[in-house]
C-alpha positions in Angstrom: -39.3 73.6 160.3 -38.3 70.1 161.3 -38.1 71.0 165.0 -40.4 69.0 167.2 -43.8 70.6 167.8 -46.1 70.4 170.8 -49.7 71.4 170.5 -51.3 72.9 173.6 -54.2 71.0 175.0 -56.9 72.1 177.5 -55.0 70.9 180.6 -51.7 72.4 179.6 -53.4 75.7 178.6 -54.9 76.0 182.1 -51.4 75.3 183.5 -49.8 78.1 181.5 -52.6 80.7 181.6 -51.2 82.7 184.5 -49.4 86.1 184.1 -46.4 85.1 186.3 -45.9 81.7 184.7 -46.0 83.4 181.2 -43.4 85.9 182.3 -41.2 83.1 183.7 -41.5 81.2 180.4 -40.8 84.3 178.4 -37.7 85.0 180.5 -36.4 81.5 179.9 -37.2 81.6 176.2 -35.5 85.0 175.7 -32.5 84.7 177.9 -31.9 81.0 178.4 -31.6 78.8 181.4 -32.0 80.3 184.9 -32.5 79.4 188.6 -35.4 80.4 190.7 -33.1 82.9 192.5 -32.1 84.5 189.2 -35.7 84.7 188.0 -36.8 86.0 191.4 -34.3 88.9 191.1 -35.3 89.6 187.5 -39.1 89.4 188.0 -39.4 90.9 191.4 -41.1 87.9 193.1 -40.0 85.7 196.0 -37.9 82.6 195.2 -40.6 80.4 196.8 -43.3 81.8 194.5 -41.0 81.4 191.5 -40.1 77.9 192.4 -43.7 76.9 192.8 -44.6 78.3 189.3 -41.4 76.6 187.8 -42.6 73.2 189.1 -46.0 73.8 187.6 -44.6 74.8 184.2 -42.4 71.7 184.3 -45.4 69.5 185.2 -47.1 70.7 182.0 -43.9 70.2 179.9 -43.2 73.9 179.1 -39.8 73.8 180.8 -37.4 71.1 182.1 -34.8 70.9 184.7 -31.2 71.1 183.5 -30.0 68.2 185.7 -26.5 68.2 184.4 -26.0 71.8 185.5 -27.8 72.0 188.9 -27.2 70.8 192.4 -29.5 69.8 195.2 -29.7 73.4 196.4 -29.6 75.1 193.0 -31.9 73.9 190.2 -31.5 75.3 186.7 -34.5 75.4 184.3 -34.7 75.7 180.5 -37.2 75.5 177.7 -37.0 72.2 175.8 -36.1 72.2 172.1 -39.0 72.5 169.7 -42.0 74.7 169.2 -45.3 75.0 171.0 -48.5 75.8 169.1 -51.9 76.9 170.2 -55.0 77.0 168.1 -57.4 79.3 169.8 -60.3 77.8 167.9 -59.8 74.6 169.8 -61.0 76.3 173.0 -63.3 79.2 172.1 -66.5 77.1 172.7 -65.3 75.2 175.7 -66.6 77.1 178.8 -64.0 75.3 181.0 -61.0 76.6 179.0 -62.3 79.8 177.4 -61.4 81.8 180.5 -57.9 80.3 180.5 -57.6 81.1 176.8 -58.6 84.8 177.4 -56.0 85.1 180.3 -53.4 83.6 178.0 -54.1 85.7 175.0 -54.4 88.9 177.0 -51.1 88.3 178.8 -49.5 87.4 175.4 -50.6 90.7 173.9 -49.4 92.6 177.0 -45.9 90.9 176.6 -45.8 91.9 172.9 -46.7 95.4 173.8 -44.1 95.6 176.5 -41.4 94.4 174.2 -42.1 97.1 171.7 -42.4 99.7 174.5 -39.0 98.6 175.8 -37.4 98.9 172.4 -38.8 102.4 171.8 -37.6 103.5 175.3 -34.1 102.2 174.8 -31.3 104.3 173.1 -30.2 102.2 170.1 -27.5 103.3 167.7 -28.7 104.7 164.3 -27.8 101.5 162.4 -30.2 99.5 164.6 -32.9 102.1 164.5 -32.7 102.0 160.7 -32.8 98.2 160.7 -35.8 97.9 163.0 -39.4 98.1 161.7 -42.6 99.2 163.3 -45.2 99.1 160.6 -48.7 98.0 159.8 -50.7 97.4 156.6 -54.4 98.3 156.7 -55.4 97.8 153.1 -55.6 94.0 153.0 -58.8 92.1 152.4 -58.5 88.4 152.9 -60.6 85.3 153.4 -59.7 83.0 156.3 -57.8 80.8 153.8 -56.0 83.8 152.5 -55.0 84.9 156.0 -53.7 81.3 156.8 -51.7 81.4 153.5 -50.2 84.8 154.4 -49.2 83.6 157.9 -47.7 80.4 156.5 -45.6 82.5 154.1 -44.4 84.8 156.9 -43.5 81.9 159.1 -41.5 80.2 156.3 -39.5 83.4 155.8 -38.8 83.7 159.5 -37.8 80.0 159.8 -35.4 80.5 156.9 -33.7 83.2 158.9 -33.7 81.1 162.1 -31.7 78.4 160.2 -29.3 81.0 158.8 -28.9 82.3 162.3 -27.5 79.0 163.4 -24.5 79.3 161.1 -24.2 83.0 162.0 -24.0 82.2 165.7 -21.5 79.5 165.1 -19.4 81.8 163.0 -19.3 84.4 165.8 -20.7 87.4 163.9 -19.9 90.4 166.2 -22.8 92.7 165.1 -25.5 90.0 165.6 -28.0 90.8 168.3 -31.0 88.9 169.6 -34.0 90.0 167.5 -37.7 89.5 168.3 -40.1 89.3 165.4 -43.7 89.8 166.3 -46.3 89.0 163.7 -49.8 90.1 164.5 -52.3 89.4 161.8 -56.0 89.3 162.5 -59.3 90.4 161.1 -61.0 93.6 162.3 -64.6 94.5 162.4 -65.5 97.3 160.0 -66.3 100.6 161.7 
């Protein structure tokens, strides 16, 4: 977990909290560098609209231009190395950012839902269907400190596999596919 980390502040949260900007960022995170033309075709928006949102994302540091790859007419965009972290508790009581936080979190949940929906709708070979997991555990009772500890342990396991993936990718493993891991852990109000 030695990759650089950026913590989202109030200004950058307001810059990100827009459904199209979040879809653009997700597309760049999942599929790598792209131009506004490529993103326009993928997301069904005009290149002008996409370009405007790309510049806004860059202004807030979520993406950067790939200057070595682009030309004056064609600009390539990528997500910089490192992780971005958001602590919702930083914004819950701030009336100026609580609306942006809600937009961001609702869009994030929508993106998570759509990823699972896409997986279920696709026709995967049996070995991938067997390897995938859609589960939940409902019998946990934790304190806030216990939930933090659980999340930290899950992140550590995933990070270990991220590091192993680097050597797997370099070795050219043919069966390796991009995998999304979604961890959703939260308290629920008793019924």
